[in-house]
VEXDREN-2710 file (C-alpha; in Angstrom, 1 decimal):
% VEXDREN-2710
k/r/px/py/pz
1/MET/0.0/0.0/0.0
2/GLN/3.0/2.3/-0.3
3/GLY/2.0/5.6/-1.8
4/ILE/-1.7/5.2/-1.2
5/GLY/-1.7/8.3/1.0
6/ASP/-0.3/10.4/-1.9
7/VAL/-2.8/9.0/-4.4
8/PHE/-5.8/9.7/-2.1
9/GLN/-4.6/13.3/-1.5
10/GLN/-4.4/13.9/-5.2
11/ALA/-7.7/12.2/-6.1
12/ARG/-10.0/14.8/-4.7
13/ALA/-13.2/13.1/-5.8
14/ALA/-12.2/9.6/-4.6
15/VAL/-13.9/7.7/-1.9
16/PHE/-11.6/5.7/0.4
17/ILE/-12.9/2.2/1.1
18/CYS/-11.1/-0.3/3.4
19/THR/-11.8/-3.4/5.4
20/ALA/-14.4/-3.1/8.2
21/ALA/-11.7/-4.1/10.7
22/VAL/-10.9/-0.4/11.1
23/ARG/-14.2/0.2/12.8
24/GLU/-13.2/-1.8/15.8
25/SER/-11.9/0.3/18.7
26/ASP/-8.9/-2.1/19.0
27/PHE/-7.7/-1.0/15.6
28/SER/-7.3/2.5/16.8
29/ASN/-5.4/1.3/19.8
30/VAL/-3.1/-0.8/17.6
31/LEU/-2.6/2.1/15.2
32/GLY/-1.7/4.4/18.1
33/ALA/0.6/1.8/19.6
34/TRP/2.7/1.7/16.5
35/SER/2.6/5.5/15.8
36/GLY/5.8/6.3/17.8
37/THR/7.8/3.3/16.4
38/ARG/10.9/4.0/14.3
39/PHE/10.2/2.2/11.1
40/LEU/12.6/0.7/8.5
41/ALA/13.4/2.7/5.4
42/GLY/10.5/2.8/3.0
43/GLY/7.9/3.7/5.6
44/SER/5.1/1.5/6.8
45/GLY/1.4/0.8/6.4
46/VAL/0.8/2.8/9.5
47/ASP/2.4/5.9/8.0
48/GLU/0.1/5.5/4.9
49/LEU/-3.0/5.0/7.0
50/HIS/-2.2/8.1/9.1
51/ARG/-2.0/10.2/5.9
52/VAL/-5.3/8.8/4.6
53/PHE/-7.0/9.6/7.9
54/GLU/-5.5/13.1/8.0
55/GLU/-6.9/13.7/4.5
56/LEU/-10.3/12.4/5.6
57/LYS/-10.3/14.9/8.4
58/LYS/-9.8/17.7/5.9
59/ARG/-12.7/16.5/3.7
60/GLN/-15.1/15.9/6.6
61/PRO/-14.6/19.0/8.8
62/ASP/-18.1/18.9/10.2
63/THR/-17.7/15.6/12.1
64/ARG/-15.5/14.5/15.0
65/TYR/-15.4/11.0/13.5
66/PRO/-14.1/11.2/9.9
67/THR/-14.2/7.6/8.6
68/PRO/-13.6/5.8/5.3
69/ARG/-16.3/3.7/3.8
70/LEU/-16.1/0.3/5.4
71/ALA/-16.2/-2.9/3.4
72/SER/-17.8/-6.0/4.9
73/VAL/-19.6/-9.1/3.8
74/ASN/-22.3/-8.5/1.2
75/LYS/-22.2/-4.7/1.7
76/LEU/-23.1/-2.5/-1.3
77/LEU/-20.3/0.0/-1.7
78/TRP/-21.3/1.9/-4.8
79/GLU/-24.3/1.8/-7.2
80/ARG/-25.4/3.5/-10.4
81/LEU/-29.1/3.3/-11.1
82/ASN/-29.2/5.0/-14.4
83/LYS/-28.4/3.1/-17.6
84/PRO/-26.0/1.4/-17.8
85/SER/-26.6/0.2/-14.3
86/ALA/-23.6/-0.7/-12.2
87/ARG/-22.7/-1.7/-8.6
88/VAL/-19.7/-2.7/-6.5
89/THR/-20.4/-5.1/-3.6
90/ALA/-17.9/-6.3/-1.0
91/LEU/-18.1/-10.0/-0.4
92/SER/-15.6/-10.0/2.5
93/PRO/-14.5/-9.8/5.3
94/SER/-16.9/-11.9/7.3
95/ASP/-17.8/-10.9/10.8
96/ALA/-15.6/-13.7/12.1
97/ALA/-12.7/-12.5/10.0
98/VAL/-12.9/-9.0/11.5
99/MET/-12.8/-10.4/15.0
100/THR/-9.9/-12.8/14.2
101/THR/-7.9/-10.1/12.6
102/MET/-8.2/-7.7/15.5
103/ALA/-7.2/-10.5/18.0
104/ARG/-4.0/-11.1/16.0
105/LEU/-3.2/-7.4/15.7
106/ARG/-3.4/-7.1/19.5
107/LEU/-0.8/-9.8/19.8
108/ALA/1.4/-7.9/17.4
109/ALA/1.7/-4.7/19.4
110/PRO/5.3/-3.3/19.4
111/LYS/7.6/-3.6/22.3
112/SER/9.4/-0.4/23.5
113/SER/12.7/-0.4/21.6
114/GLY/14.8/2.0/19.7
115/ALA/15.3/-0.5/16.8
116/ARG/13.7/0.2/13.5
117/ARG/10.9/-2.1/12.7
118/ARG/8.0/-3.0/10.4
119/ILE/4.6/-4.1/11.4
120/PRO/4.5/-7.9/11.2
121/ASN/2.9/-9.3/8.0
122/LEU/-0.1/-11.1/9.4
123/LYS/-1.0/-14.3/7.5
124/PRO/-3.4/-15.3/6.3
125/ASN/-5.1/-12.0/5.5
126/ASP/-8.6/-12.8/6.7
127/ALA/-9.6/-9.1/6.4
128/SER/-8.9/-8.9/2.7
129/VAL/-11.7/-7.3/0.7
130/VAL/-13.0/-9.3/-2.2
131/LEU/-15.2/-7.3/-4.6
132/SER/-18.0/-8.2/-7.0
133/VAL/-18.3/-5.6/-9.8
134/GLU/-21.5/-5.7/-12.0
135/VAL/-22.2/-3.6/-15.1
136/GLU/-25.6/-4.6/-16.5
137/GLN/-25.3/-8.3/-17.2
138/HIS/-21.5/-8.5/-16.9
139/HIS/-19.9/-9.6/-13.6
140/VAL/-16.2/-9.4/-12.5
141/LEU/-14.8/-11.0/-9.3
142/LEU/-11.8/-9.4/-7.8
143/GLY/-10.2/-12.0/-5.5
144/ALA/-7.8/-9.7/-3.6
145/ASP/-5.5/-11.7/-1.2
146/LEU/-8.1/-13.9/0.4
147/GLU/-7.2/-17.5/1.2
148/VAL/-9.0/-20.7/1.8
149/ARG/-9.3/-21.6/5.5
150/GLN/-10.4/-24.9/7.2
151/ASP/-12.9/-22.8/9.3
152/ARG/-15.7/-22.1/6.9
153/GLY/-16.5/-18.9/8.8
154/LEU/-13.3/-17.4/7.3
155/GLY/-11.8/-16.8/3.9
156/TRP/-13.3/-18.0/0.7
157/MET/-15.6/-20.6/2.3
158/ALA/-17.4/-17.8/4.2
159/ILE/-18.2/-16.1/0.8
160/VAL/-19.2/-19.3/-0.9
161/ASP/-21.6/-20.3/1.9
162/GLY/-23.2/-16.8/1.8
163/ILE/-24.1/-16.6/-1.9
164/GLY/-27.6/-17.4/-3.0
165/VAL/-28.6/-20.1/-5.4
166/GLU/-29.8/-17.5/-8.0
167/THR/-26.7/-15.3/-7.7
168/ALA/-25.3/-14.6/-11.2
169/ARG/-21.9/-16.2/-11.9
170/HIS/-18.9/-14.0/-12.7
171/GLN/-17.3/-14.1/-16.2
172/VAL/-14.0/-12.5/-15.2
173/PHE/-11.8/-13.5/-12.2
174/LYS/-8.8/-11.7/-10.8
175/VAL/-7.3/-14.8/-9.3
176/ALA/-6.7/-14.4/-5.6
177/HIS/-3.3/-14.4/-3.8
178/HIS/-1.1/-14.6/-7.0
179/GLY/-2.6/-17.9/-8.0
180/SER/-1.2/-19.8/-5.0
181/PRO/-2.9/-23.1/-4.1
182/ASN/-4.0/-21.9/-0.6
183/ALA/-6.3/-19.4/-2.3
184/ASP/-7.9/-21.9/-4.7
185/HIS/-11.0/-24.1/-4.1
186/ASP/-13.3/-26.0/-6.4
187/GLU/-16.4/-24.4/-4.9
188/VAL/-15.2/-20.9/-5.9
189/TRP/-14.9/-22.0/-9.5
190/SER/-18.1/-24.1/-9.6
191/ARG/-20.4/-21.8/-7.7
192/MET/-19.1/-18.2/-8.3
193/LEU/-17.7/-18.4/-11.8
194/MET/-19.1/-19.3/-15.2
195/PRO/-17.4/-22.3/-17.0
196/ARG/-14.1/-21.3/-18.6
197/PRO/-14.0/-17.7/-17.3
198/TRP/-11.4/-15.1/-18.2
199/ALA/-8.8/-15.1/-15.4
200/ALA/-5.7/-13.0/-14.6
201/THR/-3.3/-12.6/-11.7
202/THR/-0.2/-10.7/-10.7
203/PRO/3.2/-12.2/-9.9
204/PHE/4.9/-12.4/-6.4
205/VAL/8.6/-12.8/-5.9
206/SER/10.4/-13.0/-2.6
207/GLY/13.6/-15.0/-2.2
208/ASP/12.9/-18.5/-3.5
209/VAL/9.1/-17.9/-3.4
210/ARG/7.7/-17.2/-6.8
211/LEU/4.0/-17.2/-7.5
212/PRO/2.2/-18.4/-9.4
213/SER/4.4/-21.4/-9.9
214/VAL/4.4/-23.5/-13.1
215/ASN/2.2/-26.0/-11.3
216/ASP/-0.1/-23.2/-10.2
217/CYS/-0.5/-22.1/-13.7
218/ARG/-1.2/-25.6/-14.9
219/ARG/-3.8/-26.1/-12.2
220/ILE/-5.6/-22.9/-13.2
221/LEU/-5.4/-23.9/-16.9
222/THR/-7.4/-27.1/-16.0
223/ARG/-10.2/-24.8/-15.0
224/THR/-10.0/-22.3/-17.9
225/PRO/-7.8/-21.8/-21.0
226/ASN/-8.4/-18.1/-20.7
227/ALA/-5.8/-17.4/-18.0
228/TYR/-3.2/-14.6/-18.0
229/LEU/-0.3/-13.2/-16.1
230/THR/0.6/-9.5/-15.9
231/ALA/4.2/-10.6/-15.9
232/PRO/6.3/-13.8/-15.3
233/PRO/7.2/-14.3/-11.6
234/GLN/10.9/-13.9/-12.1
235/PRO/13.4/-11.5/-10.7
236/SER/15.9/-9.7/-12.9
237/ARG/19.6/-9.0/-12.3
238/PHE/20.4/-5.7/-10.5
239/ARG/21.8/-3.1/-12.8
240/ASP/22.4/0.6/-12.2
241/PRO/23.4/3.4/-14.6
242/ASN/26.2/4.3/-12.2
243/ARG/28.7/1.5/-12.6
244/THR/30.3/2.3/-9.2
245/VAL/26.9/1.8/-7.5
246/GLU/26.3/-1.5/-9.3
247/LYS/29.8/-2.8/-8.5
248/THR/29.5/-1.8/-4.8
249/VAL/26.1/-3.6/-4.5
250/ASN/27.3/-6.7/-6.3
251/GLU/30.4/-6.9/-4.1
252/ALA/28.4/-6.4/-0.9
253/THR/25.8/-9.0/-1.5
254/VAL/25.6/-12.7/-2.5
255/SER/23.1/-11.8/-5.2
256/ALA/21.0/-8.7/-6.0
257/HIS/17.9/-8.6/-8.1
258/PHE/15.0/-6.3/-8.9
259/VAL/11.7/-7.8/-7.6
260/PRO/9.6/-8.1/-9.5
261/GLY/11.9/-8.0/-12.5
262/LYS/9.2/-7.3/-15.1
263/TYR/5.9/-5.5/-15.4
264/GLY/2.9/-5.7/-17.6
265/GLN/-0.8/-5.2/-17.9
266/VAL/-3.7/-7.5/-18.8
267/ARG/-6.7/-5.6/-20.1
268/LEU/-10.1/-7.2/-20.6
269/ARG/-12.9/-5.4/-22.5
270/LYS/-16.2/-5.9/-24.1
271/ARG/-19.2/-3.7/-25.1
272/ILE/-21.9/-3.3/-22.5
273/GLU/-24.7/-4.3/-24.9
274/GLN/-23.0/-7.6/-25.7
275/PRO/-24.6/-10.8/-24.1
276/ALA/-22.9/-12.0/-21.0
277/GLU/-21.7/-15.2/-22.7
278/THR/-19.8/-13.5/-25.4
279/ALA/-16.0/-13.5/-25.3
280/TRP/-14.0/-10.7/-23.7
281/ARG/-11.3/-9.0/-25.8
282/VAL/-7.9/-9.5/-24.2
283/GLU/-5.1/-7.0/-24.7
284/LEU/-1.6/-7.7/-23.3
285/PHE/1.0/-4.9/-22.5
286/GLY/4.6/-4.9/-21.4
287/HIS/5.6/-8.4/-20.2
288/ALA/2.1/-9.7/-19.8
289/LEU/1.5/-13.2/-21.2
290/SER/-0.9/-16.1/-21.2
291/MET/-0.4/-18.9/-18.7
292/GLU/-0.3/-21.3/-21.6
293/ASP/2.8/-19.5/-22.9
294/TYR/4.4/-19.2/-19.5
295/ALA/4.2/-22.7/-18.3
296/PRO/6.2/-24.4/-21.1
297/ILE/8.8/-21.6/-21.0
298/ALA/9.4/-22.0/-17.3
299/ARG/9.9/-25.8/-17.3
END
């Protein structure tokens, strides 16, 4: 979320929406507990949230409680009634997920120390916000970072169990959690998506962890041939225009790479008046590619 404070300050007409976990009093306590901490270079999520909330205060001067719009299970976040009709609905987090997240945040409160720190990366991200976007008869599912949990009150199972029998299936799927297997479940594909939907995801690279893996891509391809990556999950060798800088970095490290090493964009389009079952037009930019192309290359 680095830079989100700057983006929100510049986007004057934007509405800031975030997980409903921030409505809990404990969240404010946790945020305050981390406020005086000396963070590692690059800032922190707390820094960014403080900037967002300061901007909200400026935009809502007539209230003592300036707040973002809060996303929670099956909550309508935005709607357009005129033609073409459109709506954005949050499908998560569930009530249980909000409570679980706050309990884990309380345990992560910082200890008094002069050391520079980062807020711990709490996994799994049960408070992640999955969105359903509808424009007339077209439906897009944005899977965020939500994972599958054994407890059906959390993660994807909480969403699947909450959908109605008559709920329209989505034609496009932003695959959750970089396509990793812990965010994939048969019921998501069978109950929430049309057969052979258009799917795309982004890469994640950290040390030896690279998502989606070749096996992840092949698993997704068994569900749909219309699957794409914004870029291959591969680092690229560190280079710098200043040869002295490059030499110093390479001498001081075992290995140095840019992560991610490549960038791209997958763009899916179709005309509003087209039937829901018609194909989406796929456009690839930068290093974006189909999963069918990536899997053989990466063997």
